[in-house]
N, C-alpha and C positions, 0 to 999 in steps of 0.2 A: 718185354718182358715182364714175366711173370712175379706178381708180388703172392708172398707166402704168408697167413695168418695163423700163427701160434698161441694158442694157451696154456700158460705155464704157469698148473696149480702147485703149492704148495702141498707135501704130500702128510703133512700134519692135519690140514684145515682144506678139505674140497672145497671153502666157502672164498680163499685167499688165493686169488689168481690174478696174473699180470697177461694181456694181449698185447703179443708184439707180429708187429707185419716188417718183412723184411722180401729183397727180391732173391731169388733161386741164387743170384749166383754170388750171392755174398758167401762168406765162410761160416763152418760152425763157431768158430774163434769169434765172428761178428757177433753170433746171437749169443755167445756166451757171455760176452761184454755188457750186452744189453742184457741181461737178465740180472747178472751182478747189479748194476744200476738202476734197477724196475724195482728189485727188493731193498735196494741200500747197503748192500753190502760192500766191505772194502775191497774186494778184487786181485788180494794179494796171496790169495790161496790154489792153487792145481785144483781145474774140473776135468770133469769127462761126460761125453755124453753116451748112452749104450742106446743103440737099436732096439726095439722094443714090438711089443705084440698086444693083444686087445686085454690079456692078464697080467701086463706091466714086467714081463719078465725080461732078466737082460740080455742084450745082444753083444754085435759087436760094440768095442767098445772105440771113442775118438775121444783121446785125448789133449790137453791144452799145453801138455810139456815136448808133446811128442813132435818137434820139425820137420819131419819130411817122413810122406808115406813111404813104406819098402812093401813090396811081396811078401806073403805071408808072416806079417809083422803084426805083434798081440796086440795094436793099439794102433790105427788110425790118428793122422794130423789135427788138430781143431783148424790151425791155420793153412792147409791147403785142400782142404774138404769144400765145396760148394756144397749149401745147403740142399740144392736141388739132386743133387750128386744121388741121395738116401732117403728121396719121398720118392716111394711107387707106388702108394694108394692112398684114398683120397684122406681117408684119418691116421695118418702116417703119425707113430707113438715113438716117443725118445724118455729115456730116463737120463733128465738130469743132476749128478754128485757134483756138490761143490765143495771145498777142502776135506779131504778125505779121512781127515781125524774126526769133524765134527758130524761128517756125513748129512751137509744138510743134501734132501730128495725132493728133486721136483716134478714133475709127471709133465711131459709135454707135448701137444698133440695139436696134428694140422687141422683147423678147422675152417680154413677156405682158401680159395685160392681167386686173384684178381689178375685180368689179362692187362692191366695197364695201371703203372703208379700214377699217385697224386701229385700235382703240380706242387713244386716248392716245398715237397716233405722229406725232410733227412731221413734216411733210412741205416739202420733199423729205426724202427716207430716205436714207441710205447701207444697204443690206442686205449687202451682201458686197465684202470685199477680197480680190483674190487679185494676188499678185506685189509686188515692191519699186516704190516710186512713183520715176520719174526724178528726178534734183534740179534744182530750176530753173535754181540758179545752181551752177555749179562741181560738188563733189564731194559727194552726202552721208555720210557716215561718223563716226567717233568726232571729237568735238571733239578738237584738240592739246591742252588741257587733262589732259583724258581721258587722255591717254596719257601725259604728264607723272606722271599718278597712278598710271598702271598701271606706269609704269618704278619707279617709289619703292617702292611698294609689291613687286615682287619685287626689286628692287635689280639690274636691268639696266643694267651700265654696260657701258663698252665692254672693260674689264679682266674682266670676269665672263664676256663673251660669246665671247672668246679660248679663255679657260680651259675645261675642264671637257667637251673634246671628246673622247674615244679617238682611236683607233686603226681602231674596227673599222667596216669598209667603205672602207679608203683599198688604193689600190692596192698588191702588192709584200705585205701581210700575206694571211695564211692562216687560217681559224676550223678549229681540230680540235674543233670540236661536229658530235655527228651530226646530218643534219636527217633521220634516219628518224621518220615520224612527225609531221612537219609540217605544217601545215594550209596552204593557199596561200591566203590574203585578197584577192587581184588588185591587189596594189599593184604589182608588174611589177619586184620584185626577184626576183633567182635566185642 
């Protein structure tokens, strides 16, 4: 059974991608679920794959809400279509759009084919993660409760923030220290 390896780039940042492996017999719905999981999305919205060319133009659609493949239908079913059925060339490309309202767009490219599956590996398998996944809702970051913990831990109140800063670097004060032998760390300070 052939194992297909896809690289899924986030359209807005080509340094953010996920590599996912799955057997060609698994469906596009399996690939869709793997992408949602890899990018830490909630999976509550519909999605579509589009066959694509080297210029990332949208071709035939596979939709998560279509349940049955019908002849001459506007979209194929992700659930009923095996991935290998639409892989025709060594660097096959697809455009994946999650949540039609927000239009999270990912570029999916076949980057490898293996003849044998890895023993004890559950497919689809997230092989590699690069970059920080975009936040589906709002901003990803530190929980407000955690910020309070940090403030309390380091006792960062407004009074302490105002105090403790010297006059170093302020206009009108001259330093008498020698800068001979000082190393430039590239901070842009003179």
